[in-house]
C-alpha positions in Angstrom: -22.3 -16.6 -29.3 -20.5 -19.5 -30.7 -17.2 -20.9 -29.6 -15.6 -19.5 -32.8 -16.9 -16.0 -31.9 -15.4 -16.2 -28.4 -12.0 -17.2 -30.0 -12.1 -14.3 -32.3 -12.9 -11.9 -29.5 -10.1 -13.4 -27.4 -7.6 -12.9 -30.2 -8.7 -9.2 -30.6 -8.4 -8.6 -26.9 -4.9 -10.1 -26.8 -3.9 -8.0 -29.8 -5.2 -4.8 -28.2 -3.5 -5.6 -24.9 -0.2 -6.2 -26.7 -0.7 -2.9 -28.5 -1.4 -1.0 -25.3 1.1 -3.0 -23.2 -1.5 -4.0 -20.7 -1.6 -7.8 -21.2 -0.1 -8.5 -17.8 -0.7 -6.5 -14.7 2.2 -4.1 -14.3 4.2 -4.6 -11.2 4.0 -1.5 -9.0 7.0 -0.4 -7.1 6.3 0.2 -3.5 6.2 3.8 -2.5 8.9 5.2 -0.3 7.5 5.6 3.1 7.3 9.1 4.5 9.2 10.3 7.6 5.9 10.2 9.5 5.2 6.6 8.5 8.7 5.6 9.6 8.3 7.4 12.9 4.9 5.8 13.6 6.2 2.4 12.8 9.1 2.8 15.1 7.1 4.5 17.8 4.4 1.8 18.0 6.9 -1.1 17.9 8.9 0.5 20.7 5.9 1.0 22.8 4.7 -2.6 22.3 8.2 -3.9 23.0 8.2 -2.0 26.3 5.1 -4.0 27.3 2.4 -1.3 26.8 -1.1 -2.5 27.4 -2.7 0.2 25.2 -4.5 -0.8 22.1 -3.0 -0.1 18.7 -5.5 2.8 18.2 -4.3 4.4 21.5 -0.7 3.9 20.6 -1.3 5.5 17.2 -3.0 8.5 18.8 0.0 8.9 21.2 2.4 8.5 18.4 0.7 11.3 16.4 0.9 13.6 19.5 4.6 12.7 19.9 5.2 13.4 16.2 3.5 16.8 16.5 5.3 17.7 19.7 8.7 17.0 18.1 7.9 19.1 15.0 6.8 22.2 16.9 9.7 24.4 17.9 
């Protein structure tokens, strides 16, 4: 393909992107975190600040158990 062909294709792509509104990546708004996510974030940070020597994986498992325990009547 010649340079002129590339320029024509580039113009067509830009025109189509403008028509569709996709010329720039749309900025996605961050999702609102769930109550579970907020709980886990707080739980793990509390445990680490208390000086827990458990791994993140172990703290996450403990946090999931604590979440379930507080939800069950």
